[in-house]
C-alpha positions in Angstrom: -34.6 137.9 -173.8 -35.0 141.3 -172.5 -38.1 142.1 -174.5 -40.0 145.2 -173.8 -37.4 146.4 -171.3 -34.9 149.2 -171.5 -31.3 148.7 -170.9 -31.5 150.4 -167.5 -34.3 148.3 -166.4 -32.5 145.2 -167.6 -29.6 146.0 -165.6 -31.6 146.6 -162.4 -33.5 143.4 -162.8 -30.6 141.2 -163.9 -29.8 138.2 -161.8 -26.5 138.1 -160.0 -24.0 136.6 -162.4 -20.3 135.9 -163.2 -19.7 139.3 -164.5 -20.7 141.0 -161.4 -18.2 139.1 -159.5 -15.5 139.8 -162.0 -16.2 143.5 -161.7 -16.0 143.2 -157.9 -12.5 141.6 -158.2 -11.3 144.1 -160.9 -12.4 147.0 -159.0 -11.6 145.5 -155.6 -8.0 144.7 -156.3 -7.6 148.4 -157.1 -9.0 149.2 -153.6 -6.7 146.5 -152.1 -3.8 148.4 -153.4 -5.2 151.8 -152.3 -5.4 150.6 -148.8 -2.0 148.7 -148.8 -0.2 151.8 -150.1 -1.9 154.2 -147.7 -1.5 152.1 -144.5 1.8 150.1 -145.1 3.7 153.2 -144.3 2.6 152.9 -140.7 4.7 149.7 -140.3 8.0 151.3 -141.5 8.2 154.9 -140.4 9.8 153.9 -137.1 12.4 152.0 -139.2 13.1 155.0 -141.4 13.6 157.1 -138.2 16.1 154.6 -136.8 18.1 154.4 -140.2 18.2 158.0 -141.1 17.8 160.0 -137.8 19.8 158.3 -135.2 21.7 160.8 -132.9 24.4 159.0 -130.8 24.2 161.7 -128.2 20.5 161.2 -127.5 21.1 157.6 -126.0 17.8 156.5 -127.7 16.9 154.9 -131.0 16.6 157.2 -134.0 13.1 158.8 -134.5 11.6 160.8 -137.1 11.0 164.5 -136.2 7.3 165.1 -135.7 7.0 167.3 -138.8 8.9 164.8 -141.0 6.7 161.9 -139.6 3.5 163.9 -140.4 4.8 164.7 -143.9 5.6 161.1 -144.6 2.3 159.8 -143.3 0.1 162.7 -144.5 1.4 163.6 -147.9 -0.3 160.7 -149.7 -3.5 161.9 -148.2 -3.0 165.3 -149.7 -2.4 163.7 -153.1 -5.5 161.5 -152.6 -7.8 164.6 -151.9 -6.5 166.2 -155.2 -6.9 163.0 -157.2 -10.5 162.5 -155.9 -11.5 166.0 -157.1 -9.7 165.7 -160.4 -10.5 162.2 -161.5 -14.0 162.4 -160.3 -14.6 165.4 -162.6 -12.8 163.7 -165.4 -14.8 160.5 -165.0 -18.0 162.4 -165.7 -16.4 164.3 -168.6 -14.4 161.5 -170.4 -16.2 158.4 -169.1 -15.4 155.9 -166.4 -13.5 153.5 -168.5 -11.1 156.0 -170.1 -9.9 157.4 -166.8 -10.0 154.1 -164.9 -6.6 152.8 -166.5 -4.8 156.1 -165.9 -5.4 155.9 -162.1 -4.1 152.3 -162.0 -1.0 153.1 -164.0 -0.2 156.0 -161.7 -0.6 153.9 -158.6 1.7 151.1 -160.0 4.4 153.5 -161.1 4.5 155.6 -157.9 4.4 152.5 -155.7 7.6 151.3 -157.3 9.2 154.9 -157.4 8.3 155.2 -153.5 10.5 152.1 -152.8 13.2 153.6 -155.0 13.4 156.9 -153.2 17.0 158.3 -153.7 19.2 160.7 -151.9 22.5 161.0 -150.3 21.2 162.6 -147.3 18.2 161.9 -144.9 16.4 165.1 -146.1 16.9 164.1 -149.7 15.5 160.5 -149.2 12.6 161.8 -147.2 11.9 164.5 -149.8 11.9 162.1 -152.7 9.7 159.6 -150.9 7.2 162.4 -150.1 7.2 163.4 -153.7 6.4 160.0 -155.0 3.8 159.3 -152.3 1.9 162.5 -153.2 1.6 161.4 -156.8 0.7 157.8 -155.4 -2.1 159.3 -153.5 -3.2 161.3 -156.5 -3.7 158.0 -158.4 -5.4 156.4 -155.4 -7.7 159.3 -155.2 -9.1 158.6 -158.6 -9.9 155.1 -157.7 -12.3 156.1 -155.1 -15.0 157.8 -157.3 -14.4 155.6 -160.2 -14.6 152.2 -158.5 -17.7 153.2 -156.5 -19.5 154.6 -159.6 -18.5 151.8 -162.0 -19.8 149.0 -159.5 -22.9 151.0 -158.6 -23.8 151.5 -162.3 -23.1 147.8 -163.1 -25.0 146.4 -160.2 -28.5 145.2 -160.1 -31.0 147.0 -157.9 -31.5 144.1 -155.4 -27.8 143.7 -154.4 -26.2 146.9 -155.4 -25.4 147.9 -151.8 -23.5 144.6 -151.3 -21.6 144.8 -154.6 -20.3 148.3 -153.8 -19.5 147.3 -150.1 -17.6 144.3 -151.4 -15.4 146.5 -153.6 -14.7 148.7 -150.5 -14.3 145.7 -148.3 -10.9 145.0 -150.1 -9.6 148.1 -148.4 -9.8 145.9 -145.1 -8.0 143.0 -147.0 -5.4 145.6 -148.1 -4.7 146.8 -144.6 -4.5 143.1 -143.5 -1.9 142.4 -146.2 0.0 145.6 -145.3 0.6 144.0 -141.9 1.1 140.4 -143.2 3.6 141.5 -146.0 5.6 143.8 -143.6 5.6 140.9 -141.0 6.9 138.4 -143.6 9.6 140.5 -145.1 10.8 141.7 -141.7 10.9 138.3 -140.4 13.0 136.9 -143.3 15.4 139.8 -142.8 15.5 139.2 -139.1 16.4 135.5 -139.6 19.1 136.5 -142.0 20.5 139.5 -140.1 19.9 139.1 -136.4 21.0 141.9 -134.0 21.1 142.7 -130.3 18.5 145.1 -128.9 19.3 148.9 -128.6 20.0 148.8 -124.8 22.7 146.2 -125.5 24.2 147.6 -128.7 22.9 151.0 -129.8 24.7 151.0 -133.1 24.4 147.4 -134.3 20.8 147.2 -133.3 19.9 149.1 -136.5 20.8 146.8 -139.2 21.9 148.5 -142.4 19.9 145.9 -144.3 16.7 147.5 -142.9 17.0 150.0 -145.7 15.9 147.2 -148.1 13.0 146.2 -145.8 10.9 149.4 -145.9 11.7 149.8 -149.7 10.3 146.3 -150.5 7.3 146.8 -148.3 6.4 149.9 -150.1 7.0 148.6 -153.5 4.9 145.5 -153.0 1.7 147.3 -153.6 2.6 147.8 -157.2 2.2 144.0 -158.2 -1.5 143.2 -157.5 -2.6 146.4 -159.3 -0.4 145.7 -162.3 -1.9 142.3 -162.7 -5.3 143.6 -163.1 -4.5 146.4 -165.5 -5.4 144.4 -168.7 -8.8 143.5 -167.2 -9.6 147.1 -166.5 -8.9 147.9 -169.9 -11.2 145.2 -171.2 -14.2 146.4 -169.3 -16.9 148.1 -171.3 -18.1 151.5 -170.4 -21.0 151.5 -168.0 -24.3 151.4 -169.8 -25.6 154.2 -167.6 -22.9 156.6 -168.7 -23.2 155.6 -172.3 -27.0 156.0 -172.4 -27.6 158.8 -170.0 -24.5 161.0 -170.5 -23.3 160.2 -174.0 -26.7 159.6 -175.2 -25.8 156.5 -177.3 -28.5 154.0 -176.4 -27.4 151.5 -179.1 -23.8 151.3 -177.9 -25.0 151.0 -174.3 -27.1 147.8 -175.3 -24.1 146.4 -177.2 -21.7 146.8 -174.3 -24.1 145.2 -171.9 -24.9 142.4 -174.3 -21.3 141.3 -174.2 -21.3 140.8 -170.5 -24.8 139.9 -169.3 -25.9 136.3 -169.6 -29.3 137.3 -170.9 -29.5 138.8 -174.5 -30.6 142.3 -175.0 -32.3 143.0 -178.2 -31.0 145.9 -180.3 -34.5 146.2 -182.0 -36.6 146.9 -178.9 -39.6 149.2 -179.8 -40.5 150.2 -176.2 -37.1 151.3 -174.9 -37.2 154.9 -173.9 -33.8 155.8 -172.6 -32.7 159.3 -173.7 -31.6 159.5 -177.3 -29.6 162.6 -176.4 -27.9 163.4 -173.0 -30.2 165.1 -170.6 -28.8 168.4 -169.7 -31.6 170.3 -168.2 -29.3 171.9 -165.6 -25.6 172.1 -164.8 -23.5 171.4 -161.7 -23.2 175.0 -160.7 -26.9 175.9 -161.0 -29.6 176.8 -158.6 -31.6 173.8 -159.8 -28.7 171.4 -158.8 -28.5 173.1 -155.5 -32.1 172.8 -154.9 -32.3 169.2 -156.0 -29.1 167.9 -154.6 -27.3 170.4 -152.5 -28.6 169.2 -149.1 -27.6 165.5 -150.2 -24.2 166.7 -151.2 -23.8 168.5 -147.9 -24.8 165.3 -146.1 -22.4 163.0 -147.9 -19.5 165.5 -147.6 -20.0 166.2 -143.9 -20.4 162.7 -142.8 -17.3 161.5 -144.7 -15.4 164.6 -143.3 -16.3 163.9 -139.6 -15.7 160.1 -140.0 -12.1 160.4 -141.5 -11.0 162.8 -138.8 -11.6 160.0 -136.3 -10.8 157.0 -138.4 -7.5 158.2 -139.8 -6.4 159.6 -136.4 -6.6 156.0 -135.1 -5.3 154.3 -138.1 -2.2 156.5 -138.6 -1.5 156.6 -134.9 -1.4 152.7 -134.6 2.4 152.7 -134.0 1.9 155.0 -131.0 -1.2 153.1 -129.8 0.3 149.6 -129.7 3.0 150.4 -127.1 0.2 152.2 -124.9 -2.0 149.1 -125.1 0.9 146.7 -124.4 1.0 145.2 -127.9 4.7 145.8 -128.4 7.7 146.6 -126.0 9.5 149.9 -125.9 11.7 150.7 -128.8 15.0 150.4 -126.9 14.1 146.8 -126.1 14.1 145.8 -129.8 16.4 146.0 -132.8 15.2 147.9 -135.8 13.8 145.1 -138.0 12.3 143.4 -134.9 10.4 146.5 -134.3 8.9 146.4 -137.8 7.9 142.7 -137.2 6.2 143.3 -133.9 4.4 146.5 -135.2 3.2 144.7 -138.3 2.2 141.7 -136.2 0.0 143.9 -134.1 -1.4 145.6 -137.2 -2.1 142.2 -138.7 -3.9 141.0 -135.7 -6.1 144.0 -135.2 -7.1 144.0 -138.9 -7.9 140.2 -138.8 -10.1 140.4 -135.8 -11.5 143.9 -136.0 -11.1 145.7 -139.3 -11.8 142.9 -142.0 -14.9 141.5 -140.1 -16.5 144.9 -139.9 -16.2 145.5 -143.7 -17.8 142.0 -144.5 -20.5 142.5 -141.9 -21.4 145.5 -144.0 -21.5 143.5 -147.2 -23.8 141.0 -145.7 -26.2 143.3 -143.9 -26.4 146.4 -146.1 -29.2 145.3 -148.5 -31.2 143.7 -145.5 -31.1 146.6 -142.9 -30.2 149.6 -145.1 -27.4 152.2 -145.2 -29.0 154.6 -142.7 -29.2 152.1 -139.7 -25.6 150.9 -140.2 -24.1 154.4 -140.4 -25.9 155.6 -137.4 -25.1 152.6 -135.3 -21.4 152.9 -136.4 -21.1 156.6 -135.5 -22.8 156.1 -132.2 -20.8 153.1 -131.0 -17.4 154.9 -132.2 -18.5 157.9 -130.2 -19.2 155.8 -127.1 -15.9 153.8 -127.3 -13.7 156.8 -127.8 -15.4 158.7 -125.0 -14.8 155.8 -122.6 -11.2 155.4 -123.9 -10.6 159.3 -123.4 -12.2 159.3 -120.0 -10.1 156.4 -118.7 -7.0 156.8 -120.8 -4.6 156.9 -117.9 -6.2 154.0 -116.0 -6.2 151.6 -119.2 -2.7 152.7 -120.5 -1.0 152.4 -116.9 1.9 154.4 -115.6 5.3 154.7 -117.3 7.6 151.8 -116.3 11.2 152.0 -115.2 13.6 152.5 -118.2 15.0 149.0 -117.8 11.5 147.3 -118.0 10.5 145.7 -121.4 7.4 147.6 -121.9 6.7 151.4 -121.9 3.7 151.2 -119.5 2.9 149.0 -116.5 -0.2 148.2 -114.4 -2.8 149.3 -116.9 -5.9 147.5 -118.1 -4.4 146.7 -121.5 -7.0 144.0 -122.4 -9.8 146.5 -121.9 -7.8 149.0 -123.9 -7.4 146.6 -126.9 -11.0 145.5 -126.8 -12.3 149.1 -127.0 -9.9 150.0 -129.7 -10.9 147.0 -131.7 -14.7 147.6 -131.2 -14.2 151.2 -132.4 -12.5 149.9 -135.6 -15.1 147.1 -136.2 -17.9 149.6 -136.0 -16.2 152.2 -138.1 -16.0 149.5 -140.9 -19.4 148.0 -140.1 -20.7 151.5 -140.1 -19.8 154.8 -141.7 -16.4 154.0 -143.2 -18.3 151.7 -145.7 -21.5 153.6 -146.0 -20.0 157.1 -146.7 -18.2 155.3 -149.7 -21.5 153.6 -151.0 -24.2 156.3 -150.8 -22.5 159.1 -152.8 -22.3 156.4 -155.7 -26.1 156.1 -155.6 -27.6 159.5 -154.8 -26.7 161.7 -157.8 -27.5 161.8 -161.5 -25.3 159.9 -163.9 -23.7 163.1 -165.4 -22.7 164.3 -161.9 -22.1 161.0 -160.1 -18.4 160.7 -160.2 -17.9 164.4 -159.6 -20.2 164.3 -156.5 -18.5 161.0 -155.1 -15.1 162.8 -155.7 -16.1 165.8 -153.7 -17.6 163.8 -150.9 -14.4 161.6 -150.7 -12.2 164.7 -151.0 -14.2 166.0 -147.9 -13.3 162.9 -146.2 -9.5 163.2 -147.0 -9.6 166.8 -145.8 -10.7 165.2 -142.4 -8.0 162.6 -142.6 -5.4 165.4 -143.1 -6.7 167.1 -140.0 -6.3 163.7 -138.3 -2.8 163.2 -139.6 -1.5 166.8 -138.9 -3.6 168.5 -136.5 -4.6 165.9 -134.0 -1.3 164.0 -134.0 0.6 167.4 -133.6 -1.6 168.4 -130.8 -1.2 165.2 -128.8 2.6 165.3 -129.5 3.0 168.9 -128.4 0.9 168.9 -125.4 2.9 169.6 -122.1 0.9 166.9 -120.3 0.8 164.0 -122.8 -1.9 162.1 -121.0 -4.2 165.1 -120.8 -3.5 165.8 -124.4 -4.4 162.3 -125.5 -7.6 162.3 -123.3 -8.7 165.6 -124.7 -8.1 164.4 -128.3 -10.1 161.3 -127.8 -13.0 163.0 -126.2 -13.0 165.5 -129.0 -13.0 162.7 -131.5 -16.0 161.3 -129.7 -17.8 164.6 -130.2 -16.7 164.6 -133.9 -18.5 161.1 -134.3 -21.6 162.6 -132.8 -21.6 165.3 -135.5 -21.4 162.7 -138.0 -24.2 160.8 -136.5 -26.5 163.9 -136.7 -25.3 164.8 -140.1 -26.4 161.3 -141.4 -30.0 162.6 -141.2 -29.3 164.9 -144.2 -28.8 161.7 -146.4 -31.9 159.7 -147.5 -32.1 155.9 -147.5 -31.2 154.5 -150.9 -31.9 150.7 -150.3 -34.1 149.0 -152.8 -34.5 151.8 -155.4 -33.0 152.2 -158.8 -30.3 154.7 -159.3 -32.6 156.8 -161.7 -35.4 156.9 -159.1 -33.0 157.9 -156.3 -31.4 160.7 -158.4 -34.7 161.9 -160.0 -33.5 161.1 -163.6 -36.5 159.0 -164.2 -38.5 162.2 -164.3 -36.2 164.0 -166.4 -35.6 161.6 -169.2 -37.5 161.8 -172.5 -39.9 158.9 -172.2 -40.0 158.7 -168.5 -38.4 155.4 -167.3 -40.7 155.2 -164.3 -43.6 155.4 -166.6 -42.2 153.0 -169.0 -41.8 150.4 -166.2 -45.4 151.0 -165.1 -46.6 150.5 -168.6 -44.6 147.3 -168.7 -46.3 146.0 -165.6 -49.7 147.0 -166.9 -49.0 145.3 -170.2 -47.8 142.0 -168.5 -50.9 142.1 -166.3 -53.2 142.5 -169.3 -51.5 139.6 -171.1 -51.8 137.3 -168.0 -55.6 138.2 -167.8 -56.1 137.7 -171.5 -54.4 134.2 -171.3 -56.4 133.4 -168.2 -59.7 134.2 -170.0 -58.8 131.9 -173.1 -58.0 129.0 -170.9 -61.4 129.0 -169.1 -63.7 126.4 -170.5 -67.5 127.3 -171.2 -68.6 125.2 -168.3 -66.3 126.9 -165.8 -67.7 130.2 -167.0 -71.3 129.4 -166.3 -73.0 130.8 -163.2 
């Protein structure tokens, strides 16, 4: 029985129970889908180029023009940025639960539509694919602030960081499955439709059935998300939103009583949660700027700098793998075989670097704090990218003869791969996880989703720079090696900027959301004071009971 405790205090002190894990799964499957949909495109863009942009006069496999490649990989990021801003704002206006289902339905519909992209020409197919992937990104964008805020507001104080990190860790599992699903589907088609490599048979090396491969890969992301739609709709609104924003304390208690194993009494005399929403200042006010402006600058800047580097690496994997010796040159593969080998490399990197990084964050975040993980991650990423940039030619090797199997020979490919994987590991056991978690803790309930959406949108602005500006720069450079070296060293500097901006963000470990955001001082019937009174009351009772238990002889001097 939660006697003499408010609903918020009950949530903070609740033991870890089945509903917490259920919430992690429901929110996490959405994030699994987000990552799958964003990164599965990496495995099939080369295939789309072979199918739709083959020029017999070029004597090389078909390849997407650079602007088309950037559009296909980057348009979902543009949609994601828009969705983060819109659904973050809407989540604070209408409630987390009401908006949560809309984002999932958008993701499911647009995943299916992406695979059904239609058209009689290459341009029309690509145009329809980009259209649907923009709106897919729009739905994905909404999932960022809502999943983070919902999990943060459901979690207890002691393990809040691990719960939110576990939701985000499903992004790593989504990337792993993007490689695994593409690998499985391409292998099945490869067994059914074998073909000679391009150098032996330029025309037949691109199997027409490959058109089904990329469509199935893109459509697969709809199914896990669809399976959780019912459970998302059954989740109650978070008690913090109901109590602190809507001002309905009774409803907040009722909702939490349905899911917490401990009962919460509806007749608690000492509960002092706001009876009406606290609206002492608005988002566009000088008071918000004074109280939270620096924090918002910190969360937006760190996420922005991180995603420039992170997405530059993630979206360029199909170019990095040949340079690191993971896959042969394109002319030494048929079209579906190239998908298989690219996705195999992506799967291996995710398995040994990406996924472990996420789950290390889950394990350590409530032990060593957000600050140390973020600072350490930025520093290691910066160091690895600097070393890669400085020694890029030596690690990659020189271009092989055209009749060789691989693009580059004589390089230190093992060292290249190790540095690449260490960078990804510390991105995920570092700022890629913490920049998602901290904005869901720092801000008041009535602005929490909005501020998380703004922070995430700043990150996607960085990702767009990585997808368009960085990749275009390396492609258009007259000296390709010099261009890539310059880009990697610049990304190293970008990570250092993220390192220093981390000091704008306070540590949130071990404190309640209301204490972190300052809401405990704003609410009628100060929560912090109530908790202090609770402690005093409990101490007095213990003293009283202790005195009653003492026998007369024990009290004699």
